[in-house]
N, C-alpha and C positions, 0 to 999 in steps of 0.2 A: 786715822783715813787715808786711805791711801791717795795720793796727789799723782793727778793721770803728767806724762806729759807726753808731745806729739811732737814730729818735726816738723818743719815748713820748707819748702823751697818758694824761693821769693822771688820775681823778676822785677829788681828795683828799677827798669826804665817806666812801670807801671804804676809807681807808686808817686804820686804828688811831694813827697817827702825827699823824692833823690834829686832834684830840678838841684845842681850844682855849681860851683865852681871849681870845686873837687872831683876827680876823677870818678866815673860809674865802676862800678862792676858792675859787671853782665847778668851777675844772676851770686844771691847768697843764701846759702843753705841755716841755716840756726837749729837749734834745737828749745822751745818749749815748754816748761816746766810749772806747777802751779806753786806757787808762794806755799809754805809751812813750813812746822818746825823743822824734817830735813832738808830747806833752802834757805831758810833765814840766814844763814852765816853770811852766804850766796849774795843776799838780798841787802844784806848790812854792809859788807864791805863794798857794794856797789855804792851805797848811801854817802857810807867815808867817806869814800872817794872822792864825792864832789860837797862834801860840807853839810851832809841831810839836807840838800836838791829842795828848789824854791825857802830859801834863808831859813833852814833849819824845820821845814816842815815834817819831813821823814815819809811823805804820802798822806797825812791823815789829815788833811784839811777837811776832805768829804765826809771823816767818818765821826768828828764832832758834830752837835748838836750845838747850837751856837750858846747854852748854857753851859759848857762842858768848855770852851775854849779858854776860862780866865783858870780851872781846875789845875789844866794839862800845860799849859803854857809853859813853857824851855824843859817840857819833859814828853816829848813828843818820839822818843827813838825807846824809850818805858812806853808809852802807851802804844806806839805799832807793835812792839816785841807781845806784849800784852794779848793783844785783838790776836797778832801770829797766834800762838801756844793755844787760844782757847778757839780755833776755827773759827775768827768772825772776823778778819781780814783778807778775800782776794785778791791774786792778782797772775799774767799770764807772764813770766818771767821768760827772753829773751834768751839764750846763751851763744857766746861766740867760741867755743872749747866746753872749758871750764867755765869761763867766766861767765856772767850776768852784765849782760851790754844795753841793756830798757827793760819798760813793762811796759804792762798796760792793766791798770787798777780796776778792776768790777767786781759787783754785787749786786746784793739785793735791797730794795730802803732798808731793811732793817738795821744790815748794816754802815750803809752810803747814805743817814739822813739829811748831812749839812746842802746846802745852798736848792732847797725845795721849793722855793717862795715861787718864784719864777711860775713855775706851773699855776699860779693863784691869777694868773693873766693870761693866760690860755684855754683853749676850750678842747681838753685834753684829758684823760687820764692821765695820771703815774702812770709807768712800765714797774714791771718785776723783775727787769734787773736796769745798771746803770754800767757803763763804759766811761769812769770819773775821768783820767787823766793818764799822760802818760810820762816815762820820761827815759831819755836814751843818754850813754852815755857820749859823755864829748871826743873821746874817740871814734865814734863810731857813726856819728850823724847823717845827713841825707846817707844812708845806704840799706834804706826801707825797713827797718829792726822795725818804727812805729809800728807799719804795716802787718807783720809776725807777729809782733805783740796782739792786735788786735784779734789776729786771725784767732789766732790759739785760746781769745779771749772766750771767741765766741763759738768752739770750740770744748771751752769746757763748759760753758754756758748749755752749750746742749746735752753734753755729757749729763746734769744736772736737773735733765727734765724742759729746759729751754721756755720760751714768752717772748714775752716781749721787751725790746731790749734799745736803752733811751744810751744816745751819745753824747756828745757836748763840743763838736766840733771851731774851730777859731775860720770867722771867713777872711779869706785874704785877697785884696783889692787885686783883680788881673796888674800885674803885669809890676804889684808894689815889690820891693825889696822887703823882709822878713828873716831875725834871727830864731832857729829853730831852738832853742832855750825859752822863747815865747810861748812856743804851742803845745802848751798841757795839754790841750782837748783835744790834736792830733788837728785834721786837715780837713773840711765839706771833702774833696776831690775824693781824698780818699777814703771814705764811711761812704760817699754817692758810689764807689768801685766797689764795691761789699756790699751791698744792694739796700743799704738804708734809703730813707726818705726825706724829705725836713720836713718838721711840723712847722718850723715861726720860728726865729728870735729868741734867744732866752733873759729874762725880764728886760732893765731898761739897757743893752747894750744890746748894739747890732750886728755885732763881731759874733756873740757866743751864738749858735746856732744850737737847735735840739734838734735830730736826727734816728730816726725809728725803724726797728726792723725786726719780723714774728724770726723768731729762730724755734725751731721745731729739732722738739725729740726727736733721740733714733728711736 
């Protein structure tokens, strides 16, 4: 299956991720491509640069059902590559030139069954799609990369037929300093800016939110 490519112009002033003590870029222009067999080497290179990301997760946490965690413990790279080759793992990869500098993982429930128990405490139906996690290269944080990744994921979802899309941003108390390396779900303000509405807290944590948007197919 041919993977889609899109180009985005991002005004980092409007991205909550760009609040920083580093100099801001007035605008950043990225190309966004979908994760697949042809882009796997670029993704792999970026993950290896960051020692497997999230403690060696390789962005597999939401792929794994609870019964599978033990089976694939320590073999997350192998598992991720297997999923990508089978077209069962999707992400919007943000490129700066030839290099991947970040991504937003997305997919239907059948691909991302992890951490669904939180919906049992909410009076809402599960979504058609999930945008589960973000990662940004350590050298490109606070430059609008996460927003570009989310915009790319929404465009890919639209091209695949659209539907309800849920995200899980981290609610950050106003005025509180935070490390972007821990904002695996993106920020609440970024999701709001892109038209998502809050549904409530996810599970027992008041920090992880559920936000939803309806994406119409083209």
